[in-house]
C-alpha positions as CSV (number, residue, x, y, z in Angstrom):
1,M,110.6,-246.8,14.1
2,K,109.6,-247.5,17.6
3,K,106.2,-246.9,18.7
4,G,103.8,-243.1,23.6
5,L,102.5,-237.7,25.8
6,I,98.9,-238.4,25.1
7,L,97.9,-235.3,23.2
8,G,94.3,-235.0,24.1
9,A,93.0,-231.5,23.4
10,A,91.0,-231.3,26.6
11,A,94.0,-232.2,28.7
12,M,96.8,-230.2,27.1
13,A,96.3,-226.9,29.1
14,A,98.9,-228.3,31.5
15,V,101.4,-230.4,29.6
16,V,103.6,-230.6,32.7
17,A,101.3,-232.0,35.4
18,A,102.9,-233.6,38.5
19,P,101.5,-236.7,40.0
20,S,99.5,-236.2,43.2
21,A,102.4,-236.3,45.7
22,D,104.5,-234.1,47.9
23,A,107.8,-232.6,46.7
24,G,110.7,-235.0,47.3
25,E,108.4,-238.0,47.3
26,V,108.8,-241.2,45.3
27,K,105.6,-243.0,44.2
28,M,105.3,-246.5,42.7
29,G,102.4,-248.3,41.0
30,G,101.7,-250.7,38.2
31,Y,100.1,-254.1,37.7
32,Y,100.7,-257.8,37.7
33,M,98.9,-259.8,35.0
34,F,98.6,-263.6,34.6
35,R,97.2,-265.2,31.4
36,G,96.6,-268.7,30.2
37,I,96.2,-268.9,26.4
38,S,95.3,-271.3,23.7
39,A,95.6,-269.8,20.2
40,D,96.1,-270.3,16.5
41,S,97.1,-266.9,15.3
42,N,98.7,-267.7,11.9
43,I,96.8,-267.2,8.6
44,T,98.4,-270.1,6.7
45,T,97.6,-273.8,7.0
46,E,100.6,-275.6,8.4
47,T,101.4,-279.3,9.0
48,G,99.8,-280.8,12.0
49,N,99.8,-278.6,15.1
50,A,102.9,-276.6,14.1
51,K,101.3,-273.2,14.8
52,D,99.2,-273.9,17.9
53,I,99.9,-272.0,21.1
54,A,99.2,-273.4,24.5
55,A,100.9,-271.7,27.4
56,M,100.7,-269.5,30.5
57,Y,102.4,-266.1,30.6
58,H,102.8,-263.3,33.2
59,R,103.9,-259.7,33.4
60,L,104.9,-257.3,36.2
61,N,104.7,-253.7,35.0
62,I,106.0,-251.0,37.4
63,K,105.9,-247.2,37.1
64,M,107.9,-245.0,39.5
65,D,107.5,-241.2,39.8
66,F,110.3,-239.2,41.3
67,I,108.9,-235.8,42.4
68,A,111.2,-232.8,43.1
69,S,108.4,-230.2,43.0
70,P,104.9,-229.8,41.5
71,K,106.6,-228.7,38.2
72,T,109.6,-231.1,38.1
73,H,109.4,-234.8,38.2
74,A,111.0,-237.9,36.5
75,H,109.4,-241.1,35.6
76,L,110.5,-244.7,35.0
77,V,108.5,-247.6,33.6
78,F,110.1,-251.1,33.7
79,R,109.1,-254.7,33.6
80,P,110.8,-257.3,35.8
81,L,108.6,-259.8,33.9
82,N,107.2,-259.0,30.4
83,S,105.6,-261.8,28.5
84,N,107.5,-264.5,30.3
85,L,106.4,-268.1,30.0
86,I,105.5,-269.6,33.3
87,S,107.8,-272.6,33.8
88,S,109.8,-274.4,36.5
89,A,113.0,-272.6,35.7
90,D,115.0,-269.6,36.9
91,L,113.4,-266.3,35.8
92,G,116.8,-265.1,34.6
93,T,118.7,-261.8,34.8
94,V,118.7,-260.5,31.2
95,T,118.6,-256.7,31.0
96,D,117.3,-254.9,27.8
97,A,118.6,-251.4,27.0
98,I,115.8,-248.8,27.1
99,G,113.6,-248.6,24.0
100,T,115.3,-251.4,22.1
101,A,113.0,-254.3,23.1
102,S,115.0,-256.5,20.8
103,T,114.0,-259.5,22.9
104,P,110.9,-258.3,24.6
105,G,110.4,-261.5,26.6
106,N,113.5,-260.9,28.6
107,D,113.4,-259.9,32.2
108,W,113.9,-256.4,33.6
109,S,113.2,-254.6,30.4
110,I,113.2,-250.8,30.9
111,R,110.4,-249.4,28.8
112,Q,110.4,-245.6,29.5
113,G,112.4,-243.0,31.4
114,W,111.9,-239.2,31.1
115,L,111.9,-235.9,33.0
116,E,109.2,-233.2,33.0
117,T,109.7,-229.6,34.2
118,E,108.9,-226.0,33.3
119,A,111.4,-223.3,32.2
120,W,110.4,-219.7,31.8
121,G,106.8,-220.6,31.3
122,V,107.5,-223.4,28.8
123,G,106.7,-227.0,29.5
124,V,109.7,-229.3,28.9
125,K,109.8,-233.1,28.6
126,V,113.1,-234.9,27.8
127,G,114.0,-238.6,27.7
128,E,112.4,-241.7,26.4
129,M,108.6,-241.3,26.8
130,P,105.2,-242.4,25.5
131,I,103.9,-240.4,22.6
132,S,100.5,-240.6,20.8
133,L,99.4,-238.2,18.1
134,N,96.0,-237.6,16.5
135,D,93.9,-240.3,18.2
136,S,96.9,-242.7,18.0
137,I,96.6,-242.8,14.2
138,L,99.4,-240.5,13.1
139,V,101.7,-241.8,15.8
140,E,100.9,-244.8,17.9
141,H,102.8,-246.3,20.9
142,D,102.7,-249.5,22.8
143,A,104.7,-249.8,26.1
144,T,108.0,-248.8,24.5
145,A,109.2,-245.3,24.2
146,F,110.3,-242.5,21.8
147,G,113.6,-240.7,22.6
148,T,112.3,-237.1,22.5
149,W,112.8,-233.5,23.5
150,L,109.4,-231.7,23.7
151,L,108.4,-228.1,24.4
152,A,104.8,-227.0,25.1
153,K,103.3,-223.5,25.5
154,S,99.7,-222.3,25.8
155,F,98.6,-219.2,24.0
156,G,95.1,-218.5,25.2
157,D,92.9,-221.4,24.1
158,V,95.6,-222.9,21.9
159,T,98.5,-225.1,23.0
160,A,101.5,-225.5,20.8
161,I,103.7,-228.6,21.0
162,L,107.1,-228.8,19.4
163,A,109.0,-232.1,19.5
164,G,112.1,-233.7,18.1
165,V,112.0,-237.5,18.1
166,K,115.2,-239.5,17.7
167,A,113.7,-242.3,15.6
168,E,117.1,-243.9,15.1
169,E,120.4,-242.8,16.8
170,G,122.6,-245.1,14.8
171,S,126.2,-244.8,16.2
172,A,127.0,-242.0,18.6
173,S,130.6,-241.9,17.1
174,S,132.4,-243.3,14.1
175,T,135.0,-245.9,15.0
176,T,136.9,-246.2,11.7
177,A,137.8,-243.8,8.9
178,S,135.6,-245.6,6.5
179,A,132.6,-245.8,8.7
180,T,129.5,-243.7,8.0
181,P,129.9,-240.3,9.9
182,A,128.2,-240.3,13.2
183,N,125.8,-237.6,12.1
184,Q,124.8,-239.4,8.9
185,D,123.3,-242.6,10.4
186,D,120.4,-241.1,12.2
187,A,116.7,-240.7,11.5
188,D,114.8,-237.8,13.2
189,L,111.1,-236.9,13.2
190,Y,110.2,-233.3,13.9
191,A,106.5,-232.5,14.8
192,L,104.6,-229.3,15.5
193,S,101.2,-229.9,16.9
194,L,98.5,-227.3,17.8
195,L,95.6,-228.2,20.0
196,G,92.5,-226.2,20.9
197,K,88.7,-226.0,21.2
198,A,86.3,-224.3,18.8
199,G,82.9,-224.2,20.4
200,S,82.2,-227.8,21.6
201,V,84.7,-229.3,19.2
202,N,88.3,-230.3,20.3
203,W,90.8,-230.1,17.5
204,Q,94.4,-231.1,16.9
205,L,96.5,-230.2,13.8
206,T,99.9,-231.8,13.4
207,G,102.7,-231.5,10.9
208,A,105.5,-234.1,11.1
209,Y,108.7,-234.2,9.0
210,L,111.0,-237.2,8.8
211,D,114.6,-236.8,8.0
212,A,116.4,-240.2,7.6
213,D,120.1,-239.8,6.8
214,Y,121.6,-242.0,4.1
215,G,123.4,-244.2,6.7
216,S,120.3,-244.9,8.7
217,T,118.3,-248.2,8.5
218,L,115.6,-246.5,6.5
219,G,118.1,-244.6,4.3
220,T,120.2,-247.6,3.4
221,T,117.0,-249.6,2.6
222,I,115.1,-247.3,0.2
223,N,117.4,-244.5,-1.1
224,T,118.2,-244.4,-4.7
225,V,121.8,-243.0,-4.3
226,A,124.0,-244.3,-1.5
227,T,124.6,-240.7,-0.2
228,D,121.0,-239.4,-0.5
229,D,118.9,-238.8,2.6
230,V,115.3,-239.9,2.7
231,N,112.5,-237.5,3.7
232,N,108.7,-237.5,4.1
233,F,106.0,-235.3,5.5
234,W,102.6,-235.9,7.2
235,L,99.8,-233.5,7.9
236,A,97.0,-234.7,10.2
237,L,93.8,-233.1,11.6
238,T,91.7,-234.7,14.4
239,L,88.3,-233.4,15.5
240,N,86.4,-234.6,18.6
241,G,83.0,-233.7,19.8
242,A,79.5,-234.9,20.8
243,M,76.5,-235.0,18.6
244,G,73.2,-236.3,19.7
245,G,74.7,-238.0,22.7
246,I,77.3,-239.7,20.5
247,D,81.0,-239.0,21.0
248,L,82.7,-238.7,17.7
249,T,86.5,-238.6,16.8
250,G,87.5,-238.2,13.2
251,T,91.0,-238.1,11.8
252,I,92.4,-237.5,8.3
253,V,96.1,-237.9,7.5
254,Y,97.9,-236.8,4.4
255,E,101.3,-238.3,3.5
256,D,103.6,-236.6,1.0
257,G,105.6,-239.6,-0.1
258,F,109.2,-240.6,0.5
259,S,112.0,-239.0,-1.5
260,G,114.8,-241.0,-3.2
261,V,113.1,-244.4,-3.4
262,T,114.9,-247.4,-5.0
263,P,112.2,-249.2,-7.0
264,T,113.7,-252.6,-6.5
265,A,114.5,-252.2,-2.8
266,N,111.3,-253.8,-1.6
267,S,108.3,-255.5,-3.1
268,V,106.0,-252.6,-2.1
269,S,108.4,-249.8,-2.9
270,G,106.4,-248.8,-5.9
271,T,104.0,-247.1,-3.4
272,W,106.6,-245.4,-1.1
273,D,107.3,-242.3,-3.2
274,A,103.6,-241.6,-3.9
275,N,101.5,-239.4,-1.7
276,G,98.7,-241.1,0.2
277,F,96.0,-240.6,2.8
278,L,94.1,-242.2,5.6
279,V,90.8,-241.4,7.2
280,G,89.5,-242.9,10.5
281,L,86.4,-242.4,12.6
282,R,85.6,-243.7,16.1
283,A,82.2,-243.4,17.8
284,K,80.9,-244.3,21.2
285,G,77.8,-243.8,23.2
286,K,75.7,-245.0,26.2
287,T,72.9,-247.5,26.2
288,G,70.4,-248.4,28.9
289,F,72.5,-251.5,29.7
290,G,76.0,-250.2,29.2
291,S,77.7,-248.6,26.2
292,W,78.6,-249.1,22.6
293,S,81.5,-248.2,20.3
294,G,82.4,-248.4,16.6
295,Y,85.1,-247.5,14.1
296,A,85.7,-247.2,10.4
297,F,88.9,-246.4,8.5
298,Y,90.3,-246.3,5.0
299,G,94.0,-246.2,4.0
300,D,94.8,-246.0,0.3
301,E,97.5,-248.1,-1.4
302,D,100.1,-245.4,-1.2
303,F,99.7,-244.4,2.5
304,D,102.7,-245.0,4.7
305,S,102.4,-244.5,8.5
306,V,104.9,-242.8,10.8
307,T,105.0,-245.9,13.0
308,N,104.7,-249.4,11.7
309,D,102.5,-250.8,14.5
310,N,98.9,-251.4,13.7
311,T,96.4,-248.9,15.2
312,V,94.3,-250.6,17.9
313,W,90.9,-250.5,16.4
314,S,89.6,-253.3,18.7
315,K,90.8,-256.3,20.7
316,T,90.2,-258.4,17.6
317,W,93.0,-256.4,16.0
318,D,95.3,-256.2,19.0
319,T,94.7,-258.2,22.2
320,G,97.5,-256.7,24.2
321,G,98.9,-258.0,27.5
322,P,101.4,-260.8,28.1
323,G,101.4,-263.4,25.3
324,G,98.7,-261.5,23.5
325,Q,97.9,-262.4,19.9
326,D,96.8,-259.8,17.3
327,L,94.5,-261.9,15.1
328,M,93.2,-259.2,12.7
329,G,96.5,-257.5,12.9
330,N,98.3,-260.7,11.9
331,W,95.8,-261.2,9.1
332,A,96.5,-257.7,7.8
333,A,100.2,-258.3,7.9
334,A,99.9,-261.4,5.8
335,A,97.4,-259.9,3.4
336,T,99.4,-256.7,2.7
337,G,102.9,-258.0,3.1
338,S,103.4,-255.7,6.1
339,A,106.3,-257.5,7.5
340,G,108.3,-255.2,5.3
341,L,109.7,-251.9,6.4
342,L,107.2,-249.0,6.4
343,S,104.2,-251.3,5.8
344,N,101.4,-251.5,8.4
345,A,97.9,-252.6,9.0
346,T,96.3,-249.4,7.6
347,K,98.2,-249.3,4.3
348,N,95.9,-250.4,1.4
349,M,93.3,-251.4,3.9
350,W,89.8,-250.5,5.0
351,G,87.8,-251.8,7.9
352,I,84.7,-251.4,10.1
353,G,83.7,-252.7,13.5
354,A,81.3,-252.3,16.4
355,G,81.0,-253.6,19.9
356,L,79.0,-253.4,23.1
357,S,79.8,-253.3,26.8
358,V,77.0,-254.9,28.7
359,K,76.6,-255.1,32.5
360,A,75.3,-258.4,33.7
361,G,75.3,-258.5,37.4
362,A,78.9,-258.4,38.6
363,W,80.2,-259.2,35.1
364,T,80.9,-256.9,32.2
365,I,80.4,-258.6,28.8
366,T,82.1,-257.1,25.7
367,P,81.1,-258.6,22.3
368,H,82.7,-257.1,19.1
369,L,82.4,-257.7,15.4
370,D,85.1,-256.6,12.8
371,Y,85.5,-256.7,9.0
372,A,88.4,-255.5,6.9
373,A,89.5,-255.8,3.3
374,L,92.2,-254.7,0.9
375,A,91.6,-251.3,-0.7
376,E,93.2,-252.5,-3.9
377,D,93.9,-256.0,-5.1
378,R,97.7,-256.2,-5.8
379,P,98.4,-252.5,-6.2
380,T,101.5,-251.1,-7.8
381,G,104.7,-252.8,-6.7
382,Y,103.0,-255.8,-4.9
383,T,104.0,-259.3,-5.8
384,T,101.4,-262.1,-6.4
385,N,102.0,-263.8,-3.1
386,Q,101.0,-260.7,-1.1
387,D,97.3,-261.0,-1.5
388,V,96.7,-264.6,-0.3
389,S,93.6,-263.1,1.4
390,D,91.8,-260.0,0.3
391,A,89.3,-259.7,3.2
392,A,88.5,-261.1,6.6
393,W,85.7,-261.0,9.1
394,G,86.0,-261.8,12.8
395,G,85.0,-260.8,16.3
396,S,85.7,-261.2,19.9
397,I,83.9,-261.6,23.2
398,G,85.1,-260.9,26.7
399,A,83.7,-261.3,30.2
400,A,85.3,-259.7,33.2
401,T,84.5,-259.4,36.9
402,K,86.1,-257.9,40.0
403,I,87.2,-260.5,42.5
404,D,89.0,-258.3,45.0
405,T,90.2,-254.7,45.4
406,D,91.8,-253.6,42.1
407,T,91.8,-257.2,41.0
408,T,89.8,-258.6,38.1
409,F,89.3,-262.0,36.5
410,G,88.5,-262.2,32.8
411,L,87.7,-264.6,30.0
412,F,88.3,-263.7,26.3
413,G,87.9,-265.3,23.0
414,A,88.4,-264.1,19.4
415,Y,88.0,-265.6,15.9
416,V,89.0,-264.4,12.5
417,D,88.1,-266.0,9.2
418,P,90.3,-264.9,6.3
419,Q,88.8,-264.9,2.8
420,S,90.6,-266.3,-0.2
421,G,92.6,-263.8,-2.3
422,S,93.8,-264.0,-5.9
423,A,97.0,-265.8,-4.9
424,V,95.4,-268.4,-2.7
425,G,96.6,-271.1,-5.1
426,T,100.1,-270.7,-3.8
427,T,99.3,-270.5,-0.1
428,S,96.6,-272.3,1.8
429,I,94.8,-270.1,4.4
430,D,93.2,-271.1,7.6
431,E,91.0,-269.5,10.3
432,M,92.5,-268.0,13.4
433,H,91.3,-268.1,17.1
434,I,92.4,-267.3,20.6
435,L,91.0,-268.3,24.1
436,E,92.3,-266.6,27.2
437,A,91.8,-266.6,31.0
438,T,93.4,-263.6,32.8
439,I,93.9,-262.3,36.3
440,K,95.1,-258.7,36.7
441,M,95.9,-256.9,39.9
442,K,96.6,-253.1,39.9
443,F,98.6,-251.5,42.7
């Protein structure tokens, strides 16, 4: 499923909120980002320098807002350059279809396109849009999109959100008599989310139901009978508030387990049909010299996420940006076998981390430390080569300064040291690192 509506409880009183512009106006903004990178982001030891990265990348991200009225507006996010290597060559003219991102380095990739309006007092959003649910833990997005219809309505202090997400369209029509019917190769996610405030605490309660037809990618991968659909249900609660000057956000997610699982379909399929849970906590606060932040999470061996991208706990987990390398995320993928369908960096995993943001003259310094480990060593269904590492520690440090209007220069480095697991005899592990220099201009 692809990975962004930011459902922040404090901001949901107006789900349809027009950009600050006059009716009939078109606005454009975005950023250009250049990055030089040197990295070793692979957990395994390879011959010579086979896995070293040394290159320069750049990205041009553009958002356009088309405004008919304060209530009705459409939006487009596209990238003429995404994570393109800087080289003495033509930039190319390849165009990606919206949301597919099958070759995300290609030029002119359209990332998002959607319309917002209001009908009879109900907020409406339709198209391919960013969606994030329950502190980006239940559903997480990157810069791609979800094909979605969404309705929103406030009832006093509570806002209700109803959404249908086309996780997989399959084929819009069957071309042969023997083909899977056009309505049996889809996967749809339906979500009902309630947001409100109780005293000083913001809350969000979400139920999400996945219906994957037997002809969909998910259905053909894990169903027991070739004509059986695959279903699952998630229930998530997020609470946010301040306590003693500390901003706290806690989330708990329950997963009911997939129906109709074929035990031999995947090496981790023994955990798919079992119910699971995940808990996560983020905290942040101010200091006399800047600010601090921290996180902790635990996902049991049976927990399956709605989306298969790792939650961005810190830059050690997910660097982001053109050519970015996800060191801790890559380690978790290798440690848990999460290259497989439905697996992710929170399944069978726990982790903690903390960082600072320190002002030093014109510079902002951001050190961070992280630790993560498997919740269970080789749980049900796992093969012996999926726990080559059972824990890892690491950290990162960044330094950024403003060099002109809306233009920053930054240096960043991260290091992760994977610890040996029970299957280390079959695979040699190695530490990981990344060094970056970045210039980013917003416009």
